[in-house]
C-alpha positions in Angstrom: 0.0 0.0 0.0 1.6 3.3 -1.0 2.0 6.2 1.4 -0.9 8.6 1.8 -0.7 12.0 0.3 -1.3 13.8 3.6 1.7 14.9 5.6 2.6 12.0 7.9 5.7 11.8 10.0 5.1 8.1 10.5 2.5 5.4 9.6 1.9 1.8 10.3 -0.4 -0.6 8.5 -1.6 -3.9 10.0 1.3 -4.5 12.3 1.6 -7.9 13.9 4.3 -8.8 16.4 4.5 -12.0 18.3 6.9 -13.2 21.0 7.7 -16.8 21.6 6.2 -19.7 19.6 3.7 -22.5 20.0 1.3 -22.5 22.9 3.5 -20.0 24.8 3.4 -17.4 22.0 2.2 -13.9 22.9 0.7 -11.6 20.4 1.9 -8.1 21.4 0.5 -6.3 18.3 -2.6 -7.7 16.5 -3.1 -5.8 13.2 -2.4 -2.3 14.4 -2.8 0.6 11.9 -2.0 4.1 13.0 -1.0 7.4 11.3 1.1 10.1 13.1 0.5 13.5 11.5 3.6 15.7 11.0 3.9 18.4 13.7 1.7 16.6 16.2 2.1 15.3 19.7 0.5 11.8 20.2 0.3 9.9 23.4 -0.1 6.1 23.5 -1.8 4.6 26.5 -3.1 1.2 27.7 -2.7 -1.3 30.5 0.5 -3.2 31.1 1.0 -5.7 28.3 -1.3 -3.9 25.9 1.5 -3.4 23.3 2.4 0.3 23.9 6.2 0.0 24.0 6.2 -2.7 21.3 4.3 -0.4 18.9 6.8 2.4 19.6 9.8 0.2 19.1 8.4 -1.3 15.9 7.6 2.1 14.4 11.0 3.4 15.4 12.8 0.5 13.7 14.1 -0.8 17.0 12.2 -4.1 16.8 11.2 -6.2 13.8 7.6 -7.1 12.9 6.0 -10.4 11.9 3.9 -8.7 9.3 2.7 -5.3 8.3 4.5 -2.2 7.2 5.9 1.0 8.8 6.7 4.2 7.0 8.8 7.1 8.3 7.6 10.0 6.1 7.6 8.4 2.6 10.2 5.7 3.4 8.9 2.1 4.1 11.3 0.8 6.8 10.1 -2.7 7.5 11.9 -4.0 4.4 15.2 -2.2 5.2 18.4 -4.0 6.0 20.3 -3.5 9.2 22.6 -0.9 7.7 19.8 1.2 6.2 17.9 1.0 9.5 20.9 2.1 11.5 21.3 5.1 9.2 17.6 6.0 9.4 17.6 5.8 13.2 20.7 7.9 13.5 19.6 10.6 11.0 15.9 10.8 11.1 14.6 9.5 14.4 15.1 10.8 18.0 14.7 8.7 21.1 13.9 9.5 24.7 13.6 6.7 27.2 12.6 6.3 30.8 16.3 5.6 31.6 18.2 8.6 30.4 20.9 6.5 28.6 23.6 9.2 29.1 27.2 8.2 29.1 28.6 9.0 32.6 32.1 9.9 31.4 30.9 12.5 29.0 29.8 16.1 29.7 26.2 17.1 28.9 27.5 18.8 25.8 29.2 15.7 24.5 26.2 13.6 25.3 24.0 15.9 23.3 26.2 15.7 20.2 27.1 12.1 20.6 24.9 10.8 17.7 26.4 13.3 15.4 29.9 12.6 16.6 29.4 8.8 15.9 28.1 9.7 12.4 31.1 11.9 11.8 28.9 14.9 11.4 29.3 18.4 12.8 26.4 19.9 14.7 24.8 23.0 13.2 26.0 25.6 15.8 22.9 27.8 15.6 20.5 24.9 15.9 22.6 23.4 18.8 22.5 26.7 20.7 18.8 26.9 20.1 18.2 23.4 21.4 20.4 23.9 24.5 18.7 27.2 25.3 15.3 25.7 24.9 16.0 22.8 27.3 17.3 25.4 29.8 20.8 23.9 30.2 23.1 26.5 28.8 25.0 26.9 32.0 25.1 23.1 32.7 26.7 21.8 29.5 30.1 21.2 31.1 28.7 19.0 33.8 28.6 15.3 33.8 25.4 13.3 34.3 26.2 12.6 38.0 26.3 16.3 38.6 22.8 16.9 37.2 19.3 16.2 38.6 17.1 13.6 37.0 15.1 16.2 35.3 18.2 17.9 33.9 19.5 14.5 32.7 16.2 13.9 30.8 16.4 17.4 29.3 19.9 16.5 28.0 18.4 13.3 26.5 15.7 15.4 24.8 18.4 17.8 23.4 20.3 14.8 22.1 17.1 13.5 20.4 16.6 16.9 18.7 20.1 17.8 17.7 19.9 16.0 14.4 16.6 17.6 13.4 14.8 14.2 13.2 11.6 13.6 11.4 10.0 12.2 14.6 10.8 11.8 18.3 9.7 8.6 20.1 9.5 8.9 23.9 8.9 5.8 26.0 7.7 6.8 29.5 10.0 9.8 29.5 8.8 11.0 33.0 8.8 7.5 34.6 11.9 8.2 36.7 11.1 11.8 37.6 9.3 13.6 40.4 6.2 15.7 39.6 8.1 19.0 39.2 10.7 17.5 36.9 8.0 15.6 35.0 6.1 18.9 34.3 9.3 20.5 33.1 10.0 17.6 30.7 6.4 17.5 29.4 6.3 21.2 28.9 9.6 20.9 26.9 8.1 18.2 24.7 5.0 20.3 24.1 7.2 23.3 23.1 9.2 21.0 20.7 5.9 20.5 18.8 4.5 24.0 19.1 7.7 26.0 18.7 9.8 23.8 16.4 7.1 21.9 14.5 8.6 18.7 15.8 6.6 15.4 15.8 6.5 13.5 19.1 5.0 10.1 20.0 5.0 9.3 23.7 4.1 6.1 25.6 2.8 7.0 29.0 0.6 5.5 31.8 -0.1 9.0 33.3 -3.3 10.9 32.4 -1.6 14.2 33.3 1.3 13.5 31.0 -1.1 12.5 28.2 -3.0 15.8 28.6 0.0 17.6 27.1 -0.5 15.9 23.8 -2.9 16.6 20.9 -4.3 13.1 20.8 -4.3 10.0 22.9 -4.4 6.5 21.3 -5.6 3.7 23.5 -4.3 0.1 23.1 -5.6 -3.1 24.7 -4.5 -6.6 23.9 -2.4 -5.5 21.0 -5.2 -3.5 19.3 -6.2 0.1 19.1 -9.5 0.4 21.0 -10.0 4.2 21.0 -8.7 7.7 20.4 -9.2 11.0 22.2 -8.6 14.4 20.8 -7.6 17.5 22.8 -7.3 15.4 26.0 -7.5 16.7 29.6 -6.5 14.6 32.6 -10.1 14.0 33.5 -11.2 13.0 30.0 -8.3 10.6 29.8 -9.3 9.1 33.1 -12.9 8.8 32.0 -12.0 7.2 28.7 -9.7 4.7 30.5 -12.5 3.8 32.9 -15.0 3.3 30.1 -12.6 1.1 28.2 -11.9 -1.0 31.3 -15.7 -1.3 31.9 -16.2 -2.4 28.3 -13.4 -5.0 28.6 -14.9 -6.4 31.8 -18.3 -6.6 30.2 
């Protein structure tokens, strides 16, 4: 199926992903189709084991699929070889995880530019300065991770994700290790990445408050999309989660 003509940062069609084999096989994704509009902030929610992180990893090219297709912009990635995927992830996809994944021996500045350094590319100085200023760490860039708070470390990770000007940023529970104040700072930063830079963000979260920062929430259960919610608030997210849980019990 060819890519759509609308501006999509990423798209998946009929994704199936299984773990294990035989009677112990688990279907993590069961025919999931989803489109991520460019310049949008999408949250993915669902109970434990619903397939949230698996969907994120398959769309980001971090995990293979059993069937179905994924596009990043107009490029179909599920048929790419390892070398093509490595280049795509390095050049066009940003990642933010619950664990900050910073190298402890490097300064914040070196951690931010690490993907470009590995690729042998030089950072655009103006863009780098803009990103560092936006994440609020201009005076902390010479510090190592151990000298930064959890929230500051996650902001370094976000700056690292943005420095290559990716087509899309995937964030997997980015506030999971943070207190409420640091979580709010990180979520506000992700929101600004979309509103100020036109960035596209897809975030897995279990937190209704975190989801309220997004434009749209996609709900998963048992490896399938079971609902969406536009312009969410914490309460509307909670209400939708309750109704989905009630329907599942029924």
